[in-house]
C-alpha positions, 0 to 999 in steps of 0.5 A: 330468493325468487318467487318465480312460479314453477311451470307444472308439466303434465306427465305422458300418462296423464295426457294419455288418460285424458285422451283415452277418456275423451275418446271413450266418452265420445264413442259411448255417446255416439253409440248411445245416440245411434242405438236410441229408439227414436226417429233419425231426426231426433238422433241427428239433433242429439248428435249435433247437440253433442258436437256443439257441446264438445266444441264449446267446452274446448273453446271455454278451456282455451279462453280460460287458459289464455286469460290465465297465461295473460295474467302470468305475463303481467305478473312477471313484468311487474315482478321484473320492474320491481326487481330492477327498482330494488337492484338500482336502489342504493340505501346508502346514497346521500341525498 
């Protein structure tokens, strides 16, 4: 019996929903900033702040994913070592 984790794959519908949600949120935010009754420099500052927030969120998501994948690789290596030791062990071997 193997305890190998099943790789979860997201569906095409989930991917499309995530992309659409992101696009709608960005368009709505840009529209709100554009229609804001404030000076141009205030709207520009808010636009830059939104872009900075978005890039920071992408970076954070990538770092979290990379750390999770690194942990899975280490776990797989440890599991392979344990399986090799168990396969080579003969409990009936005379000492």
